[in-house]
N, C-alpha and C positions, 0 to 999 in steps of 0.2 A: 582711521586705518581699515575700516571695510570699506570706505571710497577709494581711497589708496589701491588697495585689494582688488576692486572692479574694475577702475581705470588702469591696470596693467593687465587684467585679462581682455579689456576691450584694445588694448592695441596689438594683443596677437591675435586677434582675429581680422584683421584688418587683410584685405586681398589675400585671404585664404588658397581661395582660389581653386583649382581643380588638376588635374591631369597626375598622370600614374605615378604612386610612391607619395604623393602628396594632398591627395583627395580627402576632404573631412579633418585634417588634421589644422588647429589653431598654429600657424605660424606666417608671419610677415612675407608678401613675393619675395623678395629680396633673400631671405631666409630658405623659403621655399625653390627657388631657381637653383640657389649656391649646392643643396642637399640633391637634388633630380639631377644635376652637371656632375658632381661629384658620381652618385649612383652611376649614373650611363655610362659616362669613361670606365668604370671600374669594369660593369660588364661589357665594354667593349674590348678591353685590355685580354678578358678572359676568352674574348671570342679570338682576338689577335691571337693570344699564347697555343690556343686550338688549333687553330688553321697553320699557325709555325709547325706545331707539333706534327700535324697530318702531313704537312710539307716534307718535313726530313725524313719521318716514317715512309713516304711515298719514292723518296731518294732512296733509302737505304732497303728498302725492298725491292727495289724497281717493281712496283707492281701494275698492273695494266689498268691503272685509272685513267676515268674520262679524260681527254685532253681537256684544257681551258678549266676544268673543277675548283685550281685554288685560285684560277682571279676571278672566277664568277664569286665564290663566297668574300674573294673582297671586295668585290665590286657591292656585293649587297650589304656587308659592315656597313661602307661609306654611306652608301645610301639610309640605311637605315640612322645613322647619327645624324646626317644634316637633318631628315626629317625630324628625329626627337629633338637637336637642339632647338628646330623651328618652331617646334612646339614650346620646348620651355621659357623663350622668351616671346613668343607670341603676345600680346592682350589677353588680360583675366577674359573680356568682354569672348573674347574668341574662341579661348579654352573651355569655356562655359558651353560655346554651341556646339562644338565638338563633340562634347560630352553629352550634352541634351542629345544630339544626332544620334551618337554610338549606344544610348541607353535605349533610346526607340528601335533602333534598330535589332538592338537584343531581344526588346519582348516583342516585336513581331516574327521572330525566329522562334521564340517560344512557343506563339502561337500556329505555329505552323506543323502540319500533322510531318510524320517519317519520314515519309516519300518527298514529302515536298522540303523537308530541311536536307534530304539527299542533294536535290536542285541543285542549292542553296551551296551547297558544300562543293559540287563537280564545279558549278562556276567561276569558285574560288581557286578550284585546282588547277582549273584550264587558264586563269587569268594568272596565274603563278607559273607555270609551264610555259607561255609563253613568252613572260617577263625574262625567265630565269634564259629560254633558248633566246631572246633580243639580245642579252649581256653577254651572255656566255660563248657564241659563235653556233657555228654550222654543228660539230662534234655536241653540245649543250643542248642545239635546240631537236636534233635527233635522240638524242635520250629524254627529253622533255616531251616529244611527240609521244612516246612509247610508253609515258606518264599517265598523261594527258589520253591516249586512248584507252587504258587499261581501266581506269578512273571512270568511263563511258559504260566500258563494258560492263564494271560491276554496276552502276546505276539501271543499265536495261536489262542486266539479267534479274536484278531486284525488280523492276516491274513487271517482266516476265513470269517469275513468282506470284508477284500480287494477283495482278490479272487471272493468273490460272486459277489460284486458289478463290479467288470472287466469282469467277466463272463456272467452277467447279460446285458450288454452295447453291447453285440453281438447276432447273431441270434443262431448261432453255441453252444453256451453258454448256451441259455435261455432254448434249448432242451438239454443239458446234465443236465441241474438242474432242469428242469421236469422229465427225466428218473430217475436219481436218488432219486426223490423226490417220486414218486410212486413205485419204487422198495424197498426203506426203510419204507415206509407205510405197504405197501401189506405184506412184510417178518414181520415186529408188530405184524400186526394185523395176521398174522399165527400164532403165536407162543402163542400171547395172546386166541388164539381160543385151541390151545394144551393146555395150562394152565388150563382153563376153565374146557374144557376135562378131564385133569386131577382130577378134583377136584369132578364133577357131575356125573362122569361115565358116561356120554352120550354125543350122538352130541351137540355141543354148540349153534345151530343155534338159540333157543330162547332167549337166555342170552344176547341181545343187550348191552345191559346198562352197563351190568360189561367188556363184551369183550371189549367197547370201553377205560375204566377205566385201563383195565390192558394195554391194548395196548399203552397208555401212557407211563405207568411206564416200559414199553420194552424198552425205549430209552437207559437206563445202558446199557442193554444190545446188544443195535445195537452200541456205542461206543466201546464197548469189540473187538466188530469184525471188527471194523472199525481202530482200534488200532492194532491186529493183521495183516489186509489188509496193512495197510499203514509200520507197521514193517519191512515186506516182499518186498513192494514196496522199499522203503531206503534201504535195503541192496542190492537191485539189482540195484537202481540206484547208489549208490557208485561207483562203477568199470565205468560207462558213467563216472561219475564226475571226475574217477579220472582219464579221459584219457581227457577231457577236459580240464583238470587245467594241464596236460602234453603238451597240442597244446598250450596254454597260450594266446600271441595276434593272432594268427593265427585261432584262432575259429570264429571271425565275417567274417573273409574272406572266410571260407569253407561252411560256412552255407548260407552266401550273395550267393558264387557259388553255392551249392546245390538246395537252394530254387528258387532259377534265381529271386532275389532281391524280392520277394513276401514278405518277413519277414520285417515286417518295423523295421526300425534301431533304437535301443535302447539307449537312452541317461544315463542311470543306470551306475554309475562307480563302478569299484571294483566286477562283475558281478561273475568272479569265486569264489572268496572266499564267498560272501553272499551263494551260490549257493550250497559251501560245507559248509557251516553253516547248511542251510538249513535241506540238507540232513541228518549232523548228530543230530540237534536238534530236528527234528522230529522222526527223526530212534530210538534216545535214549526216547523223551518221550512218543510215541505210547507206544515200547516197556514196559516200567514203565506200563501205563495204560493197555495193555494187560494181563502182571504178575500179576498186584495188583488185577486186576478183574479176573483172574481166581480163585485169592485166597478167593474175596469175593463172589462168584457165589453161592457156597454152602448155606451158610446165607442169600443172598439174593431170593434165591430159594425159603427156607422155609418162608419167610415174604412174599414173594407174592402168595405164597400156604392159608396162613391164610386170607390176603388179598381180594383173589379171592373168598373164601369161604364166606365172610364177605360181599362182593360186589354184589355174585349171593342172596341170601338169601335177603338183605335190597334193592335192588335194582328190583332186576325178578323175586322176587315168594312173592307171597299176600296169605293175609289170605281171600280165596274166600269162597263162600258159597257153590260151587259144589258139595263138598265133606266133609263127617263130621270131623273135624277136631278136635286133643285138642290144650288146650290153648298152647299158642306160637306156633304152628307149622304152617309151610306156603307151601304152592303150586306151581307148574307152569308147564301150558299144554306142551306136548309134542308131540300131536295128536294121531290121532287113540285110543280116548277116556282115554289115559293114562296120568298119570301124575307124575312130581319128586314132592315128601314131602319131607321136611326137617325139623330136630326138634333143638331147641334149651335149652339145658339142664342151670340149675338154676347156675351152673357153667361158663355161656356164649359159653360152647362147642357147635358147629352146627356141627349135620350131615348128611347125604343126604343116604336116604332109596333108594333101587331098586324102577325103574318106575313100576306101579301098578293101578289097573282101581278104581274109586269112591269105588264098590261094595266089593272088594276086601279087602279096608283097614278096620283096626278092630274096634269096636266101641269105642271111646272115653273115 
């Protein structure tokens, strides 16, 4: 009786194989395939029911859904079903290879640092967005690009905060952050002064409030400049990274010898691959930022001119009694008994007159 029981158990272990829903369970290949196929069809039916309900709700509510969403979901379900069935009916040896490969990838992922995991995740999101855009058509492609750029921006922001935290912990890093902040602030303030001067056509020393607000609005311009600088820097660094990649495992030894052991030993894994990704990722992101910024710059400059005109008129000019002004006019003192006078028309258009003295103003 004991031998018969063992024989029955041995039959159940034949070809147990792997695969989702069947790994580690003692069952025959045919039984596992049947159960896995049934489970797959059940899940596919649930997805089809969800897509059908979503389609009905879209038609009933006449919602402004992205065109092509429903066909894209159907294509993804069909693609997933084909891949799943191909996996189920693949030979057991091939399924085991796929499982072992997936287990190795999971082990490598768990060994990565947090920011390296974000790099892997953004690669997966990028691949998914490209695949969705390719299957869904132009409208889905535009939405996928927006999602992809948001993911890229989140990773870049995380890295920026991480690098800032690392630099702020060191004395030299604090000095670099301070110098960078002073340089960026000074450049933004200078650009704001040029913008105000182009509007009022006088030296913008007395328009403090408007200049400060325009300085804040110059942050996107600084980001475009920074994108061009980072793009050039990544282009230069690509050659250095290629050289380091060619040296391979000799990099730590060379750096240790060159710096005489003053550089702390890094415990980061896959350093070369990480640096290659960073150079490629930020080179592409900064190039896109610079190119798109150049395209948007004319429109932004026009809007800045309108905003600067409104700010000067409403924040730094007054309806004072030094001069006889018409209703709705405002003035700002320039020194030497001269004033800048601005007039707002009934349509809301603001025009600045040349600097004059009060006695030279026409009677209102």
